[in-house]
N, C-alpha and C positions, 0 to 999 in steps of 0.2 A: 398725837397718834399714843394709841396705849397699842403695848401689844401684853401676850400672855407671856408668864416668867418663862425663862428662855426659849425664847420666841426671838431672832433678830429680825431687824428691821430690815429691808432690802434695800442696798446701796441706792442712791441714786442712781440713772442709767449712765453709764459710761460711753456711749455710741456718739452723743454730742459732743464731749469734750475730744474725743479720739477724731474726729471729723473737724472741728472747730481748732484743733493744733494742727491739722494734717494742712486744713485750708491754709493758715497763718504761714505754713511753710512753704505752700507752692502758690503765694499770693493769687488765689482762687476764694470767690466766693465759697461756701462750704457748699450751698446747694447744688452746686455745678458736679458734687462730688459722689459715687456711690459708693456704699458700703462693699459694696461686691466684686468692686474694680479692684485689678491686682496691684499692688504700689507699685510696679517696676512701668506696669501702663500708665499709672497717674503719672510715673515724673519723679517719683523719689527714686533718686540715687543713694549709694553707702553716704554721701557727705550729707546728703539732707535727712537722712537717717539718723545721724547723730544728731541734729539737733532736732530733731523730731523726739529724741528718745530722750533727750535732757527736758523736752519742756513735759513730755509724759510724766518723768520721773517726778521732777518738781510739782504738778500738780496732783499727779493722781497715785506718787510711791512706783511707778513701774519702773523693774529691773532688767526689762527685757534685753538683750543684746543688737547690735544690727543683722548679723547672722541667724537669730530668733526670728525678729521682726519679716525679713523676707523670708523664711521659712513658713510664716505663717501663712503669707501672701496676700490676705486680704485685712481691710479695715473690718470688716465684721470680722472676722477671727482673731483678730489682737483684741477688740471690745470684748468679747467672751472670753478668751483667756483673763483678762484684766478683769472683770467681774465673775468668773469662779474663784481667783486669787482671792477677792475680798469676801467673798462670802465665805471660803475658809480659812482665810485670815479673823 
């Protein structure tokens, strides 16, 4: 793919990675999860959140904290934040 000079190539979608890693942490199939269901409703507690954030950091360079993750509330909100940071950076 070619782009005009000064045009950024959009990053690959982060939603699939966010959901795959979440499914791995929760030991469920990604298809059973919804981007709009709250982390707490999905069963993500603070201990699992620490593991999840470590995987997100390794794969996507995420720098979220447990508090910011829970404040975001949903996988969709997390994916949007990560995508915006990627575009800005």
